[in-house]
C-alpha positions in Angstrom: 176.5 72.7 43.6 173.8 75.3 43.1 170.6 76.2 45.1 168.0 77.7 43.8 164.8 79.1 45.2 162.5 76.1 45.5 159.0 76.3 45.2 158.5 74.1 48.2 158.9 76.8 50.6 156.7 78.6 49.1 154.0 76.0 48.7 154.8 74.8 52.5 153.9 78.3 53.7 150.5 78.0 52.0 149.6 75.6 54.8 147.1 76.4 57.5 147.9 76.7 61.0 148.2 73.2 62.1 145.7 72.2 64.1 146.4 69.3 66.8 146.3 66.1 65.0 146.1 62.4 67.0 148.9 59.9 66.1 146.7 56.6 65.3 148.2 53.4 64.7 147.9 52.2 60.9 145.9 49.6 60.2 145.2 48.7 56.8 142.9 46.0 55.7 143.9 43.5 52.9 142.1 45.0 50.4 142.2 49.1 50.8 144.2 50.3 48.2 147.0 53.1 48.7 147.8 55.9 46.5 151.3 54.5 45.6 149.7 51.6 44.0 146.8 53.0 42.2 148.9 56.1 41.1 152.5 55.4 41.5 154.0 58.4 39.9 151.4 61.1 41.8 152.7 61.3 45.5 156.1 61.9 46.8 155.6 62.3 50.5 153.3 60.8 53.2 150.5 60.6 50.7 152.2 57.6 49.1 150.7 55.5 51.8 147.5 57.2 52.2 144.1 55.2 51.8 141.8 55.7 48.5 138.2 55.7 49.8 135.0 57.3 49.2 134.9 60.6 51.5 131.6 62.6 51.9 130.9 65.2 49.4 133.8 68.1 49.4 136.1 66.2 51.5 139.2 65.4 49.4 141.3 64.3 53.2 140.7 63.0 56.7 143.3 61.7 59.5 141.8 61.5 62.8 139.7 64.8 63.0 141.5 66.3 60.4 139.6 67.3 57.4 140.7 69.2 54.0 138.4 70.2 51.9 138.6 71.7 48.3 137.8 75.2 49.7 140.8 74.9 51.9 143.2 74.4 48.6 141.4 76.7 46.5 142.0 79.4 49.5 145.5 78.7 49.7 146.4 79.0 46.2 144.8 82.5 46.3 147.6 83.1 48.7 150.6 82.1 46.3 152.1 84.9 44.1 150.1 85.2 40.7 152.7 83.6 38.5 152.6 80.2 40.1 148.8 79.6 40.6 148.4 77.6 37.0 151.1 75.7 38.2 150.1 74.9 41.6 146.1 74.3 39.9 147.4 71.5 37.4 149.2 70.3 40.7 146.4 70.0 43.6 147.5 66.5 44.8 151.0 68.2 45.4 149.6 71.1 47.2 147.5 68.9 49.5 150.5 67.0 50.2 152.6 70.0 51.2 150.0 70.8 53.3 149.3 67.6 55.2 153.2 67.5 55.4 153.4 71.0 56.9 150.7 69.8 59.5 152.1 66.4 60.8 155.9 67.9 61.1 154.2 71.1 63.0 152.7 68.2 65.4 155.6 66.2 65.7 157.5 69.1 66.4 155.3 70.3 69.1 155.3 66.5 70.9 159.3 66.7 70.2 159.5 69.8 72.3 157.3 68.9 75.2 159.7 66.0 75.6 162.7 68.4 75.5 162.2 71.2 77.8 165.6 73.3 75.9 163.7 73.0 72.5 160.6 74.1 74.1 162.4 77.5 75.3 164.0 78.2 72.1 162.7 81.1 69.7 163.8 79.9 66.5 161.2 77.6 64.2 160.3 74.4 65.7 159.9 72.4 63.1 163.5 73.3 61.9 164.7 72.4 65.4 162.8 69.4 65.2 164.3 68.0 61.4 167.8 69.6 63.2 167.5 66.9 66.1 167.1 64.0 63.5 170.0 64.7 61.3 172.6 65.9 63.7 174.6 63.4 63.7 175.2 63.0 60.3 179.0 64.4 58.7 181.4 63.9 55.9 184.8 62.6 56.3 188.0 64.2 54.3 187.5 60.8 52.2 184.1 61.6 51.1 184.8 65.1 50.0 188.1 64.1 47.9 185.9 61.6 46.6 183.4 64.0 45.4 186.3 66.4 44.3 187.7 64.0 42.1 184.4 63.1 40.6 183.7 66.7 39.7 186.9 68.9 39.1 185.2 70.3 35.9 182.5 72.1 38.2 185.2 73.4 40.7 187.2 75.4 38.2 191.0 76.2 39.3 190.4 75.7 42.8 192.3 73.2 44.6 191.1 70.2 46.9 192.4 72.2 50.3 190.6 75.5 48.9 187.3 74.2 48.8 187.5 71.1 51.1 185.5 72.3 53.8 182.8 73.7 51.3 182.4 70.3 49.9 182.0 68.8 52.9 179.1 71.1 54.0 177.6 70.1 50.9 177.8 66.6 51.8 176.4 67.1 54.8 173.5 69.1 53.6 172.5 66.8 50.9 172.4 63.6 53.7 170.6 65.8 55.6 168.2 66.4 53.2 167.8 63.0 52.4 167.1 61.6 56.0 164.3 64.5 56.1 162.8 63.6 52.7 162.7 59.8 54.4 161.1 61.0 57.1 158.3 62.9 55.4 157.9 60.0 53.3 157.4 57.4 56.4 154.9 59.9 58.1 152.0 58.0 55.9 152.8 54.8 57.7 152.6 56.5 61.1 149.4 58.0 60.9 145.9 56.8 59.3 145.1 58.8 56.5 142.4 58.9 54.1 141.9 60.6 50.7 138.8 60.8 48.3 139.6 58.3 45.4 137.4 60.3 42.5 139.3 63.8 43.2 142.5 62.0 43.5 141.8 60.3 40.1 141.3 63.7 38.8 144.1 65.2 40.0 146.4 62.3 38.9 145.4 63.2 35.3 146.0 66.5 35.6 149.8 66.0 37.2 150.9 63.9 34.8 150.4 66.5 31.8 153.7 67.4 32.0 157.3 66.3 30.0 158.8 64.3 32.5 155.9 62.2 33.6 154.7 62.0 29.5 158.5 60.7 29.3 158.0 58.1 32.3 154.6 56.8 30.7 156.2 56.2 27.3 157.6 52.9 27.5 161.3 53.5 27.1 164.0 54.8 29.8 164.4 58.1 30.6 167.1 60.8 31.8 165.8 64.2 33.0 168.3 67.0 33.4 166.5 70.1 35.7 168.6 73.1 36.0 168.7 76.8 34.7 170.5 79.1 32.5 173.2 81.0 34.1 174.4 78.1 36.3 177.6 76.7 35.6 177.4 73.2 35.8 174.0 73.4 34.0 175.3 75.3 30.9 178.4 72.6 31.0 175.2 69.9 30.7 174.0 71.8 27.6 176.2 70.4 24.9 176.1 66.5 26.5 172.6 66.5 26.4 172.6 67.2 22.4 174.6 64.9 21.8 173.0 62.1 24.3 169.7 63.2 22.4 171.5 62.1 19.0 173.3 59.3 20.4 169.9 57.6 22.0 167.2 58.5 19.9 164.3 56.3 19.9 166.1 54.4 22.8 165.9 56.7 25.6 164.3 60.0 26.2 166.5 63.0 27.2 165.0 66.0 28.7 165.8 69.3 30.0 163.6 71.0 32.5 164.3 74.3 33.0 163.8 74.7 37.2 163.0 78.5 37.4 160.0 78.1 34.8 158.8 74.8 36.2 158.7 75.5 39.6 156.3 73.4 40.8 157.4 70.3 38.8 161.1 70.8 40.2 159.4 70.8 43.6 157.3 67.7 43.0 160.6 65.9 42.0 162.5 67.1 45.4 164.7 69.5 43.4 167.2 71.1 46.0 170.1 71.9 44.1 170.9 72.2 40.3 171.6 70.8 38.0 170.0 67.2 38.7 169.7 64.3 36.7 167.3 61.5 37.7 166.8 58.5 35.7 163.8 56.4 35.2 163.8 52.9 33.8 161.1 51.7 30.9 158.5 51.5 33.6 158.9 54.9 35.0 160.5 53.9 38.3 163.2 56.1 39.4 166.7 54.3 39.5 169.1 56.7 40.1 169.7 60.5 41.0 173.0 62.6 40.7 173.5 66.5 41.6 176.0 68.2 39.4 177.8 68.2 36.5 177.8 64.8 35.2 180.1 63.9 31.9 178.8 61.9 29.2 180.7 58.8 29.7 179.4 58.3 32.9 176.0 59.0 31.9 176.5 55.9 29.2 177.6 54.0 32.0 175.0 54.5 34.0 172.4 53.9 31.1 174.3 50.5 30.3 173.7 49.3 33.7 170.0 50.0 32.8 169.9 47.7 29.8 170.4 50.7 27.4 172.8 50.2 24.6 
């Protein structure tokens, strides 16, 4: 249940101050191509539903009066820590999506605050207040916590359930909130009309796929990726299991480890908030299952069997 410093925070901080964005009803013509249809593994948020069109030279995104250019992205990358810039340059579409996400959330938070006087008067971050309002009713029961404890005893050491029950419940609520926020953000592309330049997007897709995860997803074999880091107890516990799996499924399944501190942008692209996390993809590269925390060999084997791997 280890948290790590997600580069999402860094990338979102790159966004320009959000200008007013006029909400538009989405009316996609029948022959329009969407990013998710042409480049299914590229987008992870609102740009999955963006339309691929020919935009004026230099413009890479348009939504109502909003326009974003290549120069805008170049300026934002220059603000990032120097060690992250090469990763960001290989993932310009992710930078663009993070920028658009921030701007859309800023707009929606301001509109929500107008309808909620108490929220408008508050001093804390408006986006945080807005997202908190979307997830305020989420909770975890004692039974939820007990089930998690029983499945993850190896992670908690000698602690009894009563000793860490409240911690587990908070962890489960945080997970539910993150999932709800991710779903809300992803659906933004269906709430607004967004166009991206199709030539630029195709170029960025080629660059973004040059990494171990996406290469494995395109191999025609099922894939399991474990994302973690050195010094994280449950991550270290996964190391011998991964070695066993590599031997057991040689030639049948891609078994990968990705160090999130070395591949921060890639981890952010795949929405990693806590480590370790295991992501399973079918032979067509589609994500079919995700697990957070230590995952025993027998449970991984059972999940692969569900995917048809013998």
